[in-house]
N, C-alpha and C positions, 0 to 999 in steps of 0.2 A: 503493500498498500504504499501510496506517496504520502509524504509530509503535508501535514494540512496547509501550510504556507502556500508548498506548491498546487495544492488544489484550489485554494482559493484565488492563487493569481491565474492558471487555467479556465475557472469558472469566468472570472473578470474578464479575461479574453474571448471566452466564448460569448458573451454577453455584450461583447462589442463595447465595453465602457472603461474608461481610464481612470487611472491612478487617480487624477486629482477627483474625479468623481466619485471614488471611492472614498478619498480623505472628506471630501464635502459632506458625506452623507454620513460619516462615524465622527464627525467633528473631529478629526486629526490631522495632522500633517501629512504631506506626502511621504515624509520620511520614517513617519509612524508606518504608514503602509508599507513601506517596504521592509522595513523590522518585521511585521507580520509575514509578508511572504518567506522570510528566513526562519520563520517559527516551526516548531517539530511539533509542538503543542500549544492549544490555546486556551484562553479560561472560557469556561460555558457559557457565560451570559454574553463575552464579546461574540463568540461564535454565533449565539441564537440571534445577534445584532446583525453580522454579516450575513446569515443564513435568509434575515429578513430584506437585508437591501438588495441581494442578489438574486432573492426570491430560488435559492435552493437548499435543500435540507443536506446539510454536510454532516447532521447526527446519523443521517440513514448509512452512510457509508460507515461509520463506528460500528453500526449495529450489523451490517453485513460483516464486517471484518471480525466481531465477536462471533456471530455464527459460524464463519469460516474457519475459526480457531477450533471452537468447540466441535463443530463437525469432522475435525483433523485431530483432536485429542490432544490440540496443545495445551500444557498445564497454563493455568490462569495467571501463574506468578511470573511465566516468560515473556517477554515482549516479542 
């Protein structure tokens, strides 16, 4: 699974939106958006805001990953 920052960047590009647009909608700077792109994990409240802004359920990706791990018998303590 790609890291969340990469997934957010990918979805932003698919939506044909700019970094400036996302920064304005998040009420943050472009620098902070670039920092989001570098993140491996993100606060759930912040991810909820981004999901709403980009009209995409990033949590569903985590749910699918969790199911895949369970189906493959991956220990819950492993990353």
